[in-house]
C-alpha positions in Angstrom: 107.7 -37.4 110.0 105.4 -38.4 107.3 105.1 -34.9 106.0 108.8 -34.4 106.1 109.3 -37.7 104.1 107.0 -36.9 101.2 109.2 -34.2 99.6 112.2 -36.5 100.0 110.4 -39.2 98.1 109.3 -36.8 95.3 112.9 -35.5 95.0 114.3 -39.0 94.7 111.7 -40.0 92.1 112.5 -36.9 90.1 116.2 -37.6 90.1 115.7 -41.2 89.1 113.5 -40.2 86.2 116.2 -37.7 85.0 118.9 -40.4 85.1 116.6 -42.8 83.3 115.8 -40.3 80.6 119.5 -39.5 80.2 120.3 -43.2 79.7 117.6 -43.4 77.1 118.9 -40.4 75.3 122.5 -41.8 75.4 121.3 -45.2 74.1 119.5 -43.4 71.3 122.6 -41.5 70.3 124.7 -44.6 70.4 122.2 -46.4 68.1 122.1 -43.4 65.8 125.9 -43.3 65.7 126.0 -47.0 64.9 123.6 -46.5 62.1 125.5 -43.6 60.6 128.8 -45.6 60.9 127.2 -48.6 59.1 125.9 -46.3 56.4 129.3 -44.7 55.9 131.0 -48.0 55.8 128.4 -49.4 53.4 128.9 -46.5 51.1 132.6 -46.8 51.2 132.5 -50.5 50.6 130.2 -49.9 47.6 132.6 -47.3 46.3 135.6 -49.6 46.7 133.6 -52.5 45.1 132.6 -50.3 42.2 136.2 -49.1 41.6 137.4 -52.7 41.8 134.8 -53.8 39.3 135.7 -50.9 36.9 139.4 -51.8 37.2 138.7 -55.5 36.6 136.6 -54.5 33.5 139.4 -52.3 32.3 142.1 -55.0 32.8 140.1 -58.1 31.9 137.4 -56.8 29.5 138.1 -59.7 27.1 137.6 -62.2 29.9 134.1 -60.8 30.7 133.0 -61.4 27.1 134.2 -65.0 27.1 137.6 -64.4 25.5 141.1 -65.2 26.7 142.9 -62.2 28.1 145.6 -61.1 25.7 147.9 -58.2 24.7 149.5 -57.4 21.3 152.9 -58.9 20.7 155.5 -58.1 18.2 159.3 -58.3 17.6 159.8 -55.3 19.8 159.2 -57.6 22.8 162.4 -59.5 22.0 165.1 -59.0 24.6 162.6 -57.5 27.1 161.4 -58.6 30.6 157.7 -57.9 31.3 155.0 -58.7 33.9 151.5 -60.0 33.3 149.9 -56.6 32.8 152.2 -55.3 30.0 154.0 -53.0 32.6 157.7 -52.4 32.3 160.1 -54.0 34.8 163.4 -51.9 34.9 162.4 -50.2 31.6 161.0 -53.4 30.0 157.5 -54.4 28.8 155.4 -57.5 29.6 153.8 -60.6 28.2 150.4 -62.0 29.3 150.4 -65.1 31.5 147.8 -66.8 29.3 150.2 -67.2 26.4 151.2 -70.9 26.2 154.8 -72.0 26.7 156.4 -74.3 24.2 157.1 -74.8 20.5 153.8 -75.4 18.7 152.0 -76.9 21.7 150.9 -76.0 25.3 153.2 -77.2 28.0 152.6 -77.0 31.8 155.3 -77.4 34.5 153.8 -78.2 37.9 155.8 -78.8 41.1 156.5 -77.7 44.6 158.7 -74.8 45.5 162.5 -75.1 44.8 162.1 -78.1 42.5 163.7 -76.6 39.5 160.7 -75.5 37.4 162.3 -72.2 36.4 165.6 -74.0 35.6 163.7 -76.4 33.2 162.1 -73.5 31.3 165.4 -71.5 31.2 167.5 -74.4 29.9 164.9 -75.2 27.3 165.2 -71.7 26.0 169.0 -71.8 26.0 169.0 -75.1 24.0 167.0 -73.4 21.2 169.9 -71.1 20.3 170.7 -71.1 16.6 167.6 -73.1 15.6 165.5 -70.1 14.3 163.2 -70.3 17.3 161.9 -67.3 19.3 161.5 -68.3 23.0 159.4 -66.5 25.6 159.8 -67.1 29.3 156.5 -66.5 31.1 156.9 -66.0 34.9 153.5 -66.8 36.4 153.1 -65.9 40.0 156.9 -65.4 40.4 158.4 -63.0 42.9 160.2 -59.9 41.5 163.5 -61.4 42.9 162.9 -64.6 40.8 162.4 -62.6 37.6 165.6 -60.6 38.5 167.5 -63.9 38.9 166.4 -65.0 35.4 167.4 -61.6 33.9 170.7 -61.9 35.7 171.3 -65.4 34.3 170.5 -64.3 30.7 172.7 -61.2 31.1 175.7 -63.3 32.3 175.2 -65.9 29.6 174.9 -63.2 27.0 178.0 -61.4 28.2 179.9 -64.8 28.3 178.8 -65.5 24.7 180.1 -62.1 23.6 183.5 -62.8 25.3 183.6 -66.2 23.4 182.9 -64.4 20.2 185.6 -61.9 21.0 188.2 -64.6 21.1 186.8 -67.0 18.5 185.7 -64.5 15.7 186.9 -61.0 16.5 186.0 -59.9 12.9 182.3 -60.3 13.8 182.4 -58.1 16.9 181.6 -54.9 14.9 178.4 -56.5 13.6 177.4 -57.5 17.1 177.9 -53.9 18.2 175.8 -52.6 15.3 173.0 -55.0 16.1 173.1 -54.0 19.8 173.0 -50.3 19.0 170.1 -50.3 16.5 168.1 -52.5 18.9 168.6 -51.2 22.4 169.1 -47.4 21.8 165.7 -46.9 20.1 164.1 -49.0 22.9 165.9 -46.8 25.5 164.6 -43.7 23.7 161.0 -45.0 24.0 161.4 -45.8 27.7 163.3 -42.6 28.5 160.6 -40.6 26.7 158.0 -42.1 29.0 160.2 -41.2 32.0 161.0 -37.7 30.6 164.6 -38.6 30.4 164.9 -38.6 26.6 167.2 -35.5 26.6 169.9 -37.8 28.0 170.2 -39.1 24.4 171.7 -35.7 23.4 174.8 -36.6 25.4 178.2 -37.0 23.7 178.2 -40.8 24.1 175.2 -41.2 21.8 176.6 -38.6 19.3 179.8 -40.6 19.2 178.1 -44.0 18.9 176.1 -42.7 16.0 179.3 -41.8 14.2 180.7 -45.3 15.1 177.6 -46.9 13.5 177.9 -44.9 10.3 181.6 -45.6 10.0 181.3 -49.3 10.5 178.4 -49.7 8.1 179.3 -47.3 5.3 183.0 -46.3 5.6 184.8 -49.3 7.1 187.9 -48.7 4.9 188.3 -45.0 5.8 191.5 -44.9 7.9 191.2 -41.3 9.1 187.6 -41.7 10.2 188.6 -44.9 12.0 191.2 -42.9 13.9 188.7 -40.3 14.9 186.3 -43.0 16.2 189.2 -44.7 18.1 189.9 -41.4 19.9 186.2 -41.1 20.9 185.9 -44.7 22.0 189.1 -45.0 24.0 189.0 -41.4 25.1 185.9 -39.7 26.7 183.7 -42.8 26.4 186.1 -45.2 28.0 187.0 -42.9 30.9 183.4 -42.1 31.5 183.0 -45.6 32.9 185.4 -44.6 35.7 184.3 -41.0 36.2 180.5 -41.5 36.0 180.6 -44.9 37.7 178.9 -47.0 35.0 177.9 -50.2 36.8 177.7 -53.7 35.3 174.6 -55.0 36.9 173.2 -58.0 35.0 169.7 -57.9 36.5 169.1 -54.4 35.1 168.8 -54.0 31.3 169.1 -50.2 31.7 172.5 -50.4 33.5 173.8 -53.1 31.1 172.9 -50.8 28.2 174.7 -47.9 29.8 177.8 -49.9 30.3 177.8 -51.4 26.8 177.3 -48.0 25.2 180.6 -46.9 26.8 182.5 -50.2 26.7 181.6 -51.9 23.4 183.0 -49.3 21.1 186.5 -49.6 22.6 186.4 -53.4 22.2 185.3 -53.0 18.6 188.1 -50.7 17.7 190.6 -52.8 19.7 189.8 -55.8 17.6 190.1 -53.8 14.4 193.4 -52.2 15.5 195.1 -55.4 16.6 193.1 -58.6 15.7 191.6 -58.0 12.3 194.2 -58.3 9.5 191.4 -58.4 6.9 190.1 -54.9 7.7 193.7 -53.8 8.1 194.4 -54.8 4.6 191.2 -53.2 3.4 192.4 -49.8 4.7 195.5 -50.3 2.5 194.3 -51.4 -0.9 196.7 -52.2 -3.7 198.1 -49.2 -5.5 198.6 -47.2 -2.3 202.0 -46.6 -0.8 203.2 -49.3 1.6 204.4 -48.3 5.0 206.7 -49.9 7.5 204.3 -49.3 10.4 200.6 -48.4 10.5 199.4 -45.7 10.4 202.5 -43.5 9.9 203.7 -44.0 13.4 206.9 -42.1 12.5 204.8 -39.1 11.5 203.8 -37.5 14.8 201.9 -34.7 13.1 199.6 -37.2 11.3 198.8 -39.1 14.5 198.0 -36.0 16.6 195.9 -34.5 13.8 193.6 -37.5 13.4 193.7 -38.9 17.0 193.5 -35.5 18.8 192.9 -32.4 16.8 190.1 -33.5 14.4 188.2 -35.4 17.2 188.4 -32.3 19.4 186.9 -30.2 16.6 184.1 -32.8 16.2 183.5 -32.7 20.0 183.4 -28.9 19.9 180.7 -29.0 17.2 178.6 -31.4 19.4 179.1 -29.1 22.4 177.8 -26.1 20.5 174.8 -28.0 19.2 174.0 -29.3 22.7 174.2 -25.8 24.2 171.9 -24.4 21.5 169.3 -27.2 22.0 169.3 -27.4 25.8 169.9 -23.8 26.9 168.4 -21.9 24.0 165.8 -23.8 21.9 164.3 -25.9 24.7 165.0 -23.6 27.7 161.4 -22.7 28.3 160.5 -26.4 28.2 162.9 -27.1 31.1 161.7 -24.1 33.1 158.1 -25.2 32.8 158.7 -28.9 33.7 161.3 -29.6 36.4 160.7 -33.4 35.9 162.4 -33.3 32.5 165.9 -34.4 33.0 169.2 -33.8 31.4 172.7 -35.0 32.4 173.6 -31.5 33.7 170.3 -31.2 35.7 170.6 -34.6 37.3 174.3 -34.1 38.1 173.7 -30.7 39.6 170.8 -32.0 41.7 172.9 -34.8 43.2 175.9 -32.6 43.7 174.0 -29.9 45.4 172.4 -32.5 47.8 175.8 -33.9 48.6 177.6 -30.6 48.5 180.6 -32.4 46.9 183.7 -31.2 45.0 181.8 -31.0 41.7 179.2 -28.6 43.2 181.9 -26.4 44.6 183.9 -26.3 41.3 180.8 -25.6 39.2 180.1 -22.6 41.4 183.5 -20.9 40.9 181.9 -18.4 38.4 178.7 -17.9 40.4 175.4 -19.8 40.5 174.2 -18.1 37.3 177.2 -19.5 35.4 177.1 -23.1 36.6 176.2 -24.5 33.1 179.1 -22.6 31.6 181.4 -24.0 34.2 180.0 -27.5 33.5 180.9 -27.1 29.8 184.4 -25.9 30.7 185.0 -28.9 33.0 183.7 -31.3 30.5 185.9 -29.8 27.8 189.0 -30.2 30.0 188.0 -33.8 30.7 187.6 -34.5 26.9 191.0 -32.9 26.0 192.8 -34.9 28.7 191.2 -38.2 27.7 191.7 -37.7 24.0 195.4 -37.0 24.6 195.7 -40.3 26.4 194.2 -42.1 23.5 197.3 -41.5 21.4 199.7 -43.7 23.5 196.9 -46.3 23.8 196.8 -46.4 20.0 200.5 -47.0 19.7 201.0 -49.8 22.2 199.3 -53.3 22.1 200.3 -54.1 25.7 199.0 -50.7 27.0 195.8 -51.2 25.1 195.2 -54.7 26.5 195.8 -53.4 30.1 193.4 -50.5 29.4 190.7 -53.0 28.4 191.2 -54.9 31.6 191.1 -51.7 33.6 187.8 -50.6 32.0 186.1 -53.9 32.6 187.4 -54.1 36.2 186.0 -50.6 36.8 182.6 -51.6 35.5 182.4 -54.8 37.5 183.7 -53.0 40.7 181.0 -50.3 40.2 178.4 -53.0 39.8 179.4 -54.7 43.0 179.3 -51.4 44.8 175.8 -50.7 43.5 174.5 -54.1 44.6 176.1 -54.0 48.0 175.8 -50.3 48.9 173.3 -48.4 46.7 170.6 -51.0 46.1 170.0 -51.7 49.9 169.7 -48.0 50.6 167.2 -47.6 47.7 165.1 -50.5 49.1 165.1 -49.0 52.6 164.1 -45.6 51.2 161.4 -47.1 49.1 159.9 -49.0 52.1 160.1 -45.8 54.2 158.1 -43.9 51.6 155.5 -46.6 51.5 155.1 -46.5 55.2 154.8 -42.8 55.1 152.0 -42.9 52.6 150.0 -45.6 54.4 147.1 -44.3 56.5 147.8 -44.5 60.2 144.9 -45.6 62.5 145.1 -43.9 65.9 142.9 -45.3 68.8 141.8 -42.8 71.3 141.6 -44.0 75.0 138.2 -44.6 76.5 136.9 -41.9 78.7 
C-alpha cells in the first residue's frame, strides 16, 4: 500500500506546484497590466495637462505676465453681441469680461438669481439714449438663453423706436435706412466671408439696396430714378419676404438684417410717396410744368416705362453680371470648394433633400440646365412682382394694406421659425453632439 501511495503523493505535489506557478504568473501579468495602464493614463493626463496649459497661455497670456486680460475694442463693436473670448454669437463679436461697467467708474452688481441684476444694467443703458454715451452690456457667467433674451429686448425696443419715428418724423426714415445699410451690410460681409457665404451679397436684393442708397444720398430729387427704386422695393424685394420666408426673429441679428434689407426700402419709399410733401415738392421745382396728379397718372405709357420697363432692364443687367461672375469667372472656385455658398447652391441643396416642387421645376430642362431654369423662374417672378408694383404705386389704400401684409408675413415666419424650425435645430445639434462623444463599452467578466 505504501509503494502504491508514493506515486500518488508525487503526482498530487506536482499538480499543486503547477497550479501555484500558474497563479504566480497570472498575478505577475495582472501587476504588469496595472503598471502599463497607469503609465498610459499618466502619459495621457500629462498630454491633456500640457494642452490645457498651452490653451490657457494662448487665451490668458496677459494674465500670466501680471496684466489684465483684454482685447482690442473699436466702434465696429457697436450694435454687436459678443462673448468673453471675442467669439461671435449669431454672427457677432465679443467683449472681455474684465472691462468695467459704468460711466467713468467701476460698478458691480451682486445678487442672487432672478433678482433683477440684468434688468438694472439694461434699463441703465436704455436711459442713456440721446446723451452721447456709448454703453456696453457685459454678460459675465450668463447662459446663452439670457444673452438671447437681452438681444431680443434690444431688438424689440429698436423696432418699436423705428415705428415711433415712422409716425412722428417720416421725413427722417430715409436717413435711418442709410445708416442701417452702411453699418450692417459691411458687417454682414465680414461675417459671411468668414463663413464662406459672401457670394450671397451678389444677390439682387443687395444690388437694389445699393441703388437705393445712391439715389437717397445723391439724387433725391430725381423722379424717374425714384420710380425705378419704388418698383424694386415694392416688387421683387417685398415679395421675397413671402416667397423666401424671411423671418422676424429679434434674438438673431442675422435674421433681423435679412428682414430689414427686404422690408425697410418699401417703408422708405412709402413715406416719400405719401407722407413727405417736402420731398414731393423737391421733385417738382419752380419753373417745371404743374400737373393735376403725380406723376402723370393719366399717362399710362410714362408709368409703365419707369415702373416696369426700365426696372426690368436694370434687373436684366444684374442677371447677366451675376451669371458671368458665378458661372464663368468663379466657376472653378465653386467646383474646388463645395462649402462656398450661393443662393442657388443653397436653394438647390435644400430642394433636392426635400424633393419639393422647386426641385422638380428646376429639372424640367435636365439636371445639366438647372441653373438656367433657376434664372428663368427668377425672371418670371421678377416680371410678375414688378407688374404688381404699378397698382400699388397708384393707390394709397392698397399700399397701406401691402405694408401690413409684408409685416404680418415677416412676423408669421418668425413665429414659425421659433416654434417649428428652432426646436428641430436644437434636437439635431444635440444628436450630433451625442454621436461625436466617445462611448465607453464595458465587457462582461469571464
